[in-house]
mmCIF entry with sequence, helices, sheets and N, C-alpha, C, O atoms, coordinates in Angstrom:
data_MODEL
# 
_entry.id   MODEL 
# 
_entity.id                         1 
_entity.type                       polymer 
_entity.pdbx_number_of_molecules   1 
# 
_entity_poly.entity_id                      1 
_entity_poly.type                           'polypeptide(L)' 
_entity_poly.nstd_linkage                   no 
_entity_poly.nstd_monomer                   no 
_entity_poly.pdbx_seq_one_letter_code       GVPDRVNDEVFIAMSKALNFINPDELSMQCILIALNRFLQ 
_entity_poly.pdbx_seq_one_letter_code_can   GVPDRVNDEVFIAMSKALNFINPDELSMQCILIALNRFLQ 
_entity_poly.pdbx_strand_id                 A 
# 
loop_
_entity_poly_seq.entity_id 
_entity_poly_seq.num 
_entity_poly_seq.mon_id 
_entity_poly_seq.hetero 
1 1  GLY n 
1 2  VAL n 
1 3  PRO n 
1 4  ASP n 
1 5  ARG n 
1 6  VAL n 
1 7  ASN n 
1 8  ASP n 
1 9  GLU n 
1 10 VAL n 
1 11 PHE n 
1 12 ILE n 
1 13 ALA n 
1 14 MET n 
1 15 SER n 
1 16 LYS n 
1 17 ALA n 
1 18 LEU n 
1 19 ASN n 
1 20 PHE n 
1 21 ILE n 
1 22 ASN n 
1 23 PRO n 
1 24 ASP n 
1 25 GLU n 
1 26 LEU n 
1 27 SER n 
1 28 MET n 
1 29 GLN n 
1 30 CYS n 
1 31 ILE n 
1 32 LEU n 
1 33 ILE n 
1 34 ALA n 
1 35 LEU n 
1 36 ASN n 
1 37 ARG n 
1 38 PHE n 
1 39 LEU n 
1 40 GLN n 
# 
_struct_asym.id          A 
_struct_asym.entity_id   1 
# 
loop_
_struct_conf.conf_type_id 
_struct_conf.id 
_struct_conf.pdbx_PDB_helix_id 
_struct_conf.beg_label_comp_id 
_struct_conf.beg_label_asym_id 
_struct_conf.beg_label_seq_id 
_struct_conf.pdbx_beg_PDB_ins_code 
_struct_conf.end_label_comp_id 
_struct_conf.end_label_asym_id 
_struct_conf.end_label_seq_id 
_struct_conf.pdbx_end_PDB_ins_code 
_struct_conf.beg_auth_comp_id 
_struct_conf.beg_auth_asym_id 
_struct_conf.beg_auth_seq_id 
_struct_conf.end_auth_comp_id 
_struct_conf.end_auth_asym_id 
_struct_conf.end_auth_seq_id 
_struct_conf.pdbx_PDB_helix_class 
_struct_conf.details 
_struct_conf.pdbx_PDB_helix_length 
HELX_P HELX_P1 AA1 ASP A 4  ? ILE A 21 ? ASP A 4  ILE A 21 1 ? 18 
HELX_P HELX_P2 AA2 GLU A 25 ? LEU A 39 ? GLU A 25 LEU A 39 1 ? 15 
# 
_struct_conf_type.id          HELX_P 
_struct_conf_type.criteria    ? 
_struct_conf_type.reference   ? 
# 
loop_
_atom_site.group_PDB 
_atom_site.id 
_atom_site.type_symbol 
_atom_site.label_atom_id 
_atom_site.label_alt_id 
_atom_site.label_comp_id 
_atom_site.label_asym_id 
_atom_site.label_entity_id 
_atom_site.label_seq_id 
_atom_site.pdbx_PDB_ins_code 
_atom_site.Cartn_x 
_atom_site.Cartn_y 
_atom_site.Cartn_z 
_atom_site.occupancy 
_atom_site.B_iso_or_equiv 
_atom_site.pdbx_formal_charge 
_atom_site.auth_seq_id 
_atom_site.auth_comp_id 
_atom_site.auth_asym_id 
_atom_site.auth_atom_id 
_atom_site.pdbx_PDB_model_num 
ATOM 1   N N  . GLY A 1 1  ? 0.830   -1.225 -0.019 1.00 0.00 ? 1  GLY A N  1 
ATOM 2   C CA . GLY A 1 1  ? -0.026  0.026  -0.019 1.00 0.00 ? 1  GLY A CA 1 
ATOM 3   C C  . GLY A 1 1  ? 0.844   1.237  -0.044 1.00 0.00 ? 1  GLY A C  1 
ATOM 4   O O  . GLY A 1 1  ? 2.069   1.170  -0.152 1.00 0.00 ? 1  GLY A O  1 
ATOM 5   N N  . VAL A 1 2  ? 0.170   2.340  0.059  1.00 0.00 ? 2  VAL A N  1 
ATOM 6   C CA . VAL A 1 2  ? 0.822   3.668  -0.028 1.00 0.00 ? 2  VAL A CA 1 
ATOM 7   C C  . VAL A 1 2  ? 1.095   4.048  1.482  1.00 0.00 ? 2  VAL A C  1 
ATOM 8   O O  . VAL A 1 2  ? 0.223   3.911  2.339  1.00 0.00 ? 2  VAL A O  1 
ATOM 9   N N  . PRO A 1 3  ? 2.364   4.536  1.755  1.00 0.00 ? 3  PRO A N  1 
ATOM 10  C CA . PRO A 1 3  ? 2.527   5.001  3.121  1.00 0.00 ? 3  PRO A CA 1 
ATOM 11  C C  . PRO A 1 3  ? 1.584   6.122  3.539  1.00 0.00 ? 3  PRO A C  1 
ATOM 12  O O  . PRO A 1 3  ? 1.231   6.979  2.730  1.00 0.00 ? 3  PRO A O  1 
ATOM 13  N N  . ASP A 1 4  ? 1.161   6.112  4.859  1.00 0.00 ? 4  ASP A N  1 
ATOM 14  C CA . ASP A 1 4  ? 0.303   7.108  5.354  1.00 0.00 ? 4  ASP A CA 1 
ATOM 15  C C  . ASP A 1 4  ? 0.753   8.524  5.124  1.00 0.00 ? 4  ASP A C  1 
ATOM 16  O O  . ASP A 1 4  ? -0.045  9.398  4.784  1.00 0.00 ? 4  ASP A O  1 
ATOM 17  N N  . ARG A 1 5  ? 2.055   8.750  5.313  1.00 0.00 ? 5  ARG A N  1 
ATOM 18  C CA . ARG A 1 5  ? 2.579   10.085 5.149  1.00 0.00 ? 5  ARG A CA 1 
ATOM 19  C C  . ARG A 1 5  ? 2.310   10.615 3.685  1.00 0.00 ? 5  ARG A C  1 
ATOM 20  O O  . ARG A 1 5  ? 1.961   11.778 3.482  1.00 0.00 ? 5  ARG A O  1 
ATOM 21  N N  . VAL A 1 6  ? 2.488   9.725  2.720  1.00 0.00 ? 6  VAL A N  1 
ATOM 22  C CA . VAL A 1 6  ? 2.237   10.100 1.371  1.00 0.00 ? 6  VAL A CA 1 
ATOM 23  C C  . VAL A 1 6  ? 0.805   10.456 1.098  1.00 0.00 ? 6  VAL A C  1 
ATOM 24  O O  . VAL A 1 6  ? 0.495   11.466 0.466  1.00 0.00 ? 6  VAL A O  1 
ATOM 25  N N  . ASN A 1 7  ? -0.127  9.533  1.629  1.00 0.00 ? 7  ASN A N  1 
ATOM 26  C CA . ASN A 1 7  ? -1.591  9.808  1.578  1.00 0.00 ? 7  ASN A CA 1 
ATOM 27  C C  . ASN A 1 7  ? -1.944  11.120 2.159  1.00 0.00 ? 7  ASN A C  1 
ATOM 28  O O  . ASN A 1 7  ? -2.752  11.862 1.600  1.00 0.00 ? 7  ASN A O  1 
ATOM 29  N N  . ASP A 1 8  ? -1.284  11.458 3.404  1.00 0.00 ? 8  ASP A N  1 
ATOM 30  C CA . ASP A 1 8  ? -1.572  12.678 4.076  1.00 0.00 ? 8  ASP A CA 1 
ATOM 31  C C  . ASP A 1 8  ? -1.159  13.917 3.183  1.00 0.00 ? 8  ASP A C  1 
ATOM 32  O O  . ASP A 1 8  ? -1.915  14.880 3.048  1.00 0.00 ? 8  ASP A O  1 
ATOM 33  N N  . GLU A 1 9  ? 0.056   13.839 2.596  1.00 0.00 ? 9  GLU A N  1 
ATOM 34  C CA . GLU A 1 9  ? 0.570   14.905 1.801  1.00 0.00 ? 9  GLU A CA 1 
ATOM 35  C C  . GLU A 1 9  ? -0.378  15.116 0.612  1.00 0.00 ? 9  GLU A C  1 
ATOM 36  O O  . GLU A 1 9  ? -0.744  16.247 0.294  1.00 0.00 ? 9  GLU A O  1 
ATOM 37  N N  . VAL A 1 10 ? -0.753  14.053 -0.014 1.00 0.00 ? 10 VAL A N  1 
ATOM 38  C CA . VAL A 1 10 ? -1.603  14.192 -1.209 1.00 0.00 ? 10 VAL A CA 1 
ATOM 39  C C  . VAL A 1 10 ? -2.974  14.718 -0.755 1.00 0.00 ? 10 VAL A C  1 
ATOM 40  O O  . VAL A 1 10 ? -3.559  15.543 -1.458 1.00 0.00 ? 10 VAL A O  1 
ATOM 41  N N  . PHE A 1 11 ? -3.475  14.298 0.327  1.00 0.00 ? 11 PHE A N  1 
ATOM 42  C CA . PHE A 1 11 ? -4.757  14.722 0.866  1.00 0.00 ? 11 PHE A CA 1 
ATOM 43  C C  . PHE A 1 11 ? -4.781  16.179 1.118  1.00 0.00 ? 11 PHE A C  1 
ATOM 44  O O  . PHE A 1 11 ? -5.735  16.880 0.780  1.00 0.00 ? 11 PHE A O  1 
ATOM 45  N N  . ILE A 1 12 ? -3.621  16.677 1.774  1.00 0.00 ? 12 ILE A N  1 
ATOM 46  C CA . ILE A 1 12 ? -3.552  18.093 2.051  1.00 0.00 ? 12 ILE A CA 1 
ATOM 47  C C  . ILE A 1 12 ? -3.359  18.962 0.862  1.00 0.00 ? 12 ILE A C  1 
ATOM 48  O O  . ILE A 1 12 ? -3.901  20.064 0.782  1.00 0.00 ? 12 ILE A O  1 
ATOM 49  N N  . ALA A 1 13 ? -2.568  18.461 -0.086 1.00 0.00 ? 13 ALA A N  1 
ATOM 50  C CA . ALA A 1 13 ? -2.465  19.143 -1.374 1.00 0.00 ? 13 ALA A CA 1 
ATOM 51  C C  . ALA A 1 13 ? -3.752  19.298 -2.117 1.00 0.00 ? 13 ALA A C  1 
ATOM 52  O O  . ALA A 1 13 ? -4.097  20.380 -2.592 1.00 0.00 ? 13 ALA A O  1 
ATOM 53  N N  . MET A 1 14 ? -4.429  18.246 -2.210 1.00 0.00 ? 14 MET A N  1 
ATOM 54  C CA . MET A 1 14 ? -5.860  18.261 -2.732 1.00 0.00 ? 14 MET A CA 1 
ATOM 55  C C  . MET A 1 14 ? -6.756  19.217 -2.014 1.00 0.00 ? 14 MET A C  1 
ATOM 56  O O  . MET A 1 14 ? -7.504  19.963 -2.646 1.00 0.00 ? 14 MET A O  1 
ATOM 57  N N  . SER A 1 15 ? -6.692  19.212 -0.569 1.00 0.00 ? 15 SER A N  1 
ATOM 58  C CA . SER A 1 15 ? -7.533  20.117 0.132  1.00 0.00 ? 15 SER A CA 1 
ATOM 59  C C  . SER A 1 15 ? -7.252  21.585 -0.210 1.00 0.00 ? 15 SER A C  1 
ATOM 60  O O  . SER A 1 15 ? -8.168  22.397 -0.338 1.00 0.00 ? 15 SER A O  1 
ATOM 61  N N  . LYS A 1 16 ? -6.016  21.885 -0.348 1.00 0.00 ? 16 LYS A N  1 
ATOM 62  C CA . LYS A 1 16 ? -5.591  23.237 -0.543 1.00 0.00 ? 16 LYS A CA 1 
ATOM 63  C C  . LYS A 1 16 ? -6.039  23.571 -2.055 1.00 0.00 ? 16 LYS A C  1 
ATOM 64  O O  . LYS A 1 16 ? -6.633  24.621 -2.301 1.00 0.00 ? 16 LYS A O  1 
ATOM 65  N N  . ALA A 1 17 ? -5.743  22.678 -3.005 1.00 0.00 ? 17 ALA A N  1 
ATOM 66  C CA . ALA A 1 17 ? -6.240  22.928 -4.387 1.00 0.00 ? 17 ALA A CA 1 
ATOM 67  C C  . ALA A 1 17 ? -7.758  23.107 -4.553 1.00 0.00 ? 17 ALA A C  1 
ATOM 68  O O  . ALA A 1 17 ? -8.223  24.012 -5.247 1.00 0.00 ? 17 ALA A O  1 
ATOM 69  N N  . LEU A 1 18 ? -8.478  22.256 -3.925 1.00 0.00 ? 18 LEU A N  1 
ATOM 70  C CA . LEU A 1 18 ? -9.970  22.302 -3.966 1.00 0.00 ? 18 LEU A CA 1 
ATOM 71  C C  . LEU A 1 18 ? -10.486 23.601 -3.343 1.00 0.00 ? 18 LEU A C  1 
ATOM 72  O O  . LEU A 1 18 ? -11.394 24.264 -3.844 1.00 0.00 ? 18 LEU A O  1 
ATOM 73  N N  . ASN A 1 19 ? -9.800  23.938 -2.144 1.00 0.00 ? 19 ASN A N  1 
ATOM 74  C CA . ASN A 1 19 ? -10.234 25.151 -1.461 1.00 0.00 ? 19 ASN A CA 1 
ATOM 75  C C  . ASN A 1 19 ? -9.970  26.398 -2.217 1.00 0.00 ? 19 ASN A C  1 
ATOM 76  O O  . ASN A 1 19 ? -10.685 27.394 -2.106 1.00 0.00 ? 19 ASN A O  1 
ATOM 77  N N  . PHE A 1 20 ? -8.846  26.321 -3.051 1.00 0.00 ? 20 PHE A N  1 
ATOM 78  C CA . PHE A 1 20 ? -8.564  27.508 -3.860 1.00 0.00 ? 20 PHE A CA 1 
ATOM 79  C C  . PHE A 1 20 ? -9.599  27.602 -5.044 1.00 0.00 ? 20 PHE A C  1 
ATOM 80  O O  . PHE A 1 20 ? -10.128 28.657 -5.393 1.00 0.00 ? 20 PHE A O  1 
ATOM 81  N N  . ILE A 1 21 ? -9.816  26.412 -5.601 1.00 0.00 ? 21 ILE A N  1 
ATOM 82  C CA . ILE A 1 21 ? -10.727 26.352 -6.844 1.00 0.00 ? 21 ILE A CA 1 
ATOM 83  C C  . ILE A 1 21 ? -12.171 26.570 -6.390 1.00 0.00 ? 21 ILE A C  1 
ATOM 84  O O  . ILE A 1 21 ? -12.874 27.336 -7.050 1.00 0.00 ? 21 ILE A O  1 
ATOM 85  N N  . ASN A 1 22 ? -12.635 25.990 -5.378 1.00 0.00 ? 22 ASN A N  1 
ATOM 86  C CA . ASN A 1 22 ? -13.992 25.976 -4.915 1.00 0.00 ? 22 ASN A CA 1 
ATOM 87  C C  . ASN A 1 22 ? -14.117 26.496 -3.512 1.00 0.00 ? 22 ASN A C  1 
ATOM 88  O O  . ASN A 1 22 ? -13.867 25.716 -2.593 1.00 0.00 ? 22 ASN A O  1 
ATOM 89  N N  . PRO A 1 23 ? -14.485 27.761 -3.242 1.00 0.00 ? 23 PRO A N  1 
ATOM 90  C CA . PRO A 1 23 ? -14.410 28.255 -1.899 1.00 0.00 ? 23 PRO A CA 1 
ATOM 91  C C  . PRO A 1 23 ? -15.679 27.781 -1.052 1.00 0.00 ? 23 PRO A C  1 
ATOM 92  O O  . PRO A 1 23 ? -15.814 28.071 0.137  1.00 0.00 ? 23 PRO A O  1 
ATOM 93  N N  . ASP A 1 24 ? -16.510 27.093 -1.715 1.00 0.00 ? 24 ASP A N  1 
ATOM 94  C CA . ASP A 1 24 ? -17.625 26.453 -1.031 1.00 0.00 ? 24 ASP A CA 1 
ATOM 95  C C  . ASP A 1 24 ? -17.248 25.415 -0.046 1.00 0.00 ? 24 ASP A C  1 
ATOM 96  O O  . ASP A 1 24 ? -16.988 24.285 -0.458 1.00 0.00 ? 24 ASP A O  1 
ATOM 97  N N  . GLU A 1 25 ? -17.193 25.686 1.190  1.00 0.00 ? 25 GLU A N  1 
ATOM 98  C CA . GLU A 1 25 ? -16.602 24.635 2.165  1.00 0.00 ? 25 GLU A CA 1 
ATOM 99  C C  . GLU A 1 25 ? -17.380 23.306 2.195  1.00 0.00 ? 25 GLU A C  1 
ATOM 100 O O  . GLU A 1 25 ? -16.792 22.228 2.287  1.00 0.00 ? 25 GLU A O  1 
ATOM 101 N N  . LEU A 1 26 ? -18.645 23.409 2.118  1.00 0.00 ? 26 LEU A N  1 
ATOM 102 C CA . LEU A 1 26 ? -19.519 22.212 2.224  1.00 0.00 ? 26 LEU A CA 1 
ATOM 103 C C  . LEU A 1 26 ? -19.172 21.282 1.107  1.00 0.00 ? 26 LEU A C  1 
ATOM 104 O O  . LEU A 1 26 ? -18.914 20.090 1.273  1.00 0.00 ? 26 LEU A O  1 
ATOM 105 N N  . SER A 1 27 ? -19.182 21.944 -0.117 1.00 0.00 ? 27 SER A N  1 
ATOM 106 C CA . SER A 1 27 ? -18.843 21.013 -1.354 1.00 0.00 ? 27 SER A CA 1 
ATOM 107 C C  . SER A 1 27 ? -17.505 20.474 -1.262 1.00 0.00 ? 27 SER A C  1 
ATOM 108 O O  . SER A 1 27 ? -17.303 19.314 -1.621 1.00 0.00 ? 27 SER A O  1 
ATOM 109 N N  . MET A 1 28 ? -16.502 21.252 -0.783 1.00 0.00 ? 28 MET A N  1 
ATOM 110 C CA . MET A 1 28 ? -15.099 20.795 -0.728 1.00 0.00 ? 28 MET A CA 1 
ATOM 111 C C  . MET A 1 28 ? -15.121 19.567 0.333  1.00 0.00 ? 28 MET A C  1 
ATOM 112 O O  . MET A 1 28 ? -14.482 18.543 0.092  1.00 0.00 ? 28 MET A O  1 
ATOM 113 N N  . GLN A 1 29 ? -15.811 19.700 1.406  1.00 0.00 ? 29 GLN A N  1 
ATOM 114 C CA . GLN A 1 29 ? -15.765 18.632 2.372  1.00 0.00 ? 29 GLN A CA 1 
ATOM 115 C C  . GLN A 1 29 ? -16.357 17.351 1.812  1.00 0.00 ? 29 GLN A C  1 
ATOM 116 O O  . GLN A 1 29 ? -15.822 16.273 2.072  1.00 0.00 ? 29 GLN A O  1 
ATOM 117 N N  . CYS A 1 30 ? -17.386 17.426 1.093  1.00 0.00 ? 30 CYS A N  1 
ATOM 118 C CA . CYS A 1 30 ? -17.942 16.186 0.401  1.00 0.00 ? 30 CYS A CA 1 
ATOM 119 C C  . CYS A 1 30 ? -16.944 15.689 -0.510 1.00 0.00 ? 30 CYS A C  1 
ATOM 120 O O  . CYS A 1 30 ? -16.716 14.479 -0.483 1.00 0.00 ? 30 CYS A O  1 
ATOM 121 N N  . ILE A 1 31 ? -16.285 16.455 -1.346 1.00 0.00 ? 31 ILE A N  1 
ATOM 122 C CA . ILE A 1 31 ? -15.371 15.983 -2.344 1.00 0.00 ? 31 ILE A CA 1 
ATOM 123 C C  . ILE A 1 31 ? -14.082 15.261 -1.581 1.00 0.00 ? 31 ILE A C  1 
ATOM 124 O O  . ILE A 1 31 ? -13.540 14.242 -2.009 1.00 0.00 ? 31 ILE A O  1 
ATOM 125 N N  . LEU A 1 32 ? -13.708 15.935 -0.432 1.00 0.00 ? 32 LEU A N  1 
ATOM 126 C CA . LEU A 1 32 ? -12.549 15.362 0.198  1.00 0.00 ? 32 LEU A CA 1 
ATOM 127 C C  . LEU A 1 32 ? -12.861 14.072 0.923  1.00 0.00 ? 32 LEU A C  1 
ATOM 128 O O  . LEU A 1 32 ? -12.011 13.183 0.968  1.00 0.00 ? 32 LEU A O  1 
ATOM 129 N N  . ILE A 1 33 ? -14.050 13.933 1.492  1.00 0.00 ? 33 ILE A N  1 
ATOM 130 C CA . ILE A 1 33 ? -14.608 12.756 2.150  1.00 0.00 ? 33 ILE A CA 1 
ATOM 131 C C  . ILE A 1 33 ? -14.516 11.575 1.025  1.00 0.00 ? 33 ILE A C  1 
ATOM 132 O O  . ILE A 1 33 ? -14.018 10.479 1.282  1.00 0.00 ? 33 ILE A O  1 
ATOM 133 N N  . ALA A 1 34 ? -15.014 11.899 -0.158 1.00 0.00 ? 34 ALA A N  1 
ATOM 134 C CA . ALA A 1 34 ? -15.073 10.906 -1.247 1.00 0.00 ? 34 ALA A CA 1 
ATOM 135 C C  . ALA A 1 34 ? -13.640 10.473 -1.691 1.00 0.00 ? 34 ALA A C  1 
ATOM 136 O O  . ALA A 1 34 ? -13.355 9.307  -1.964 1.00 0.00 ? 34 ALA A O  1 
ATOM 137 N N  . LEU A 1 35 ? -12.759 11.524 -1.738 1.00 0.00 ? 35 LEU A N  1 
ATOM 138 C CA . LEU A 1 35 ? -11.360 11.248 -2.080 1.00 0.00 ? 35 LEU A CA 1 
ATOM 139 C C  . LEU A 1 35 ? -10.666 10.376 -1.039 1.00 0.00 ? 35 LEU A C  1 
ATOM 140 O O  . LEU A 1 35 ? -9.936  9.442  -1.370 1.00 0.00 ? 35 LEU A O  1 
ATOM 141 N N  . ASN A 1 36 ? -10.916 10.707 0.237  1.00 0.00 ? 36 ASN A N  1 
ATOM 142 C CA . ASN A 1 36 ? -10.288 10.024 1.371  1.00 0.00 ? 36 ASN A CA 1 
ATOM 143 C C  . ASN A 1 36 ? -10.710 8.486  1.392  1.00 0.00 ? 36 ASN A C  1 
ATOM 144 O O  . ASN A 1 36 ? -9.917  7.590  1.682  1.00 0.00 ? 36 ASN A O  1 
ATOM 145 N N  . ARG A 1 37 ? -11.967 8.291  1.073  1.00 0.00 ? 37 ARG A N  1 
ATOM 146 C CA . ARG A 1 37 ? -12.531 6.918  1.011  1.00 0.00 ? 37 ARG A CA 1 
ATOM 147 C C  . ARG A 1 37 ? -11.884 6.202  -0.144 1.00 0.00 ? 37 ARG A C  1 
ATOM 148 O O  . ARG A 1 37 ? -11.553 5.020  -0.054 1.00 0.00 ? 37 ARG A O  1 
ATOM 149 N N  . PHE A 1 38 ? -11.703 6.934  -1.244 1.00 0.00 ? 38 PHE A N  1 
ATOM 150 C CA . PHE A 1 38 ? -11.075 6.230  -2.407 1.00 0.00 ? 38 PHE A CA 1 
ATOM 151 C C  . PHE A 1 38 ? -9.671  5.931  -2.162 1.00 0.00 ? 38 PHE A C  1 
ATOM 152 O O  . PHE A 1 38 ? -9.188  4.905  -2.640 1.00 0.00 ? 38 PHE A O  1 
ATOM 153 N N  . LEU A 1 39 ? -8.957  6.747  -1.450 1.00 0.00 ? 39 LEU A N  1 
ATOM 154 C CA . LEU A 1 39 ? -7.525  6.482  -1.197 1.00 0.00 ? 39 LEU A CA 1 
ATOM 155 C C  . LEU A 1 39 ? -7.393  5.379  -0.278 1.00 0.00 ? 39 LEU A C  1 
ATOM 156 O O  . LEU A 1 39 ? -6.418  4.632  -0.362 1.00 0.00 ? 39 LEU A O  1 
ATOM 157 N N  . GLN A 1 40 ? -8.306  5.209  0.609  1.00 0.00 ? 40 GLN A N  1 
ATOM 158 C CA . GLN A 1 40 ? -8.206  4.140  1.612  1.00 0.00 ? 40 GLN A CA 1 
ATOM 159 C C  . GLN A 1 40 ? -8.709  2.792  1.040  1.00 0.00 ? 40 GLN A C  1 
ATOM 160 O O  . GLN A 1 40 ? -8.699  1.781  1.742  1.00 0.00 ? 40 GLN A O  1 
# 
């Protein structure tokens, strides 16, 4: 599997990118939850 640290870094990078692209926090959280489940 992928090391947790790498997953965390990717997750944080995606969080920042999505936050920059889409300021709607609720939508961002839904996307991140989906991405997090996908990565796991």
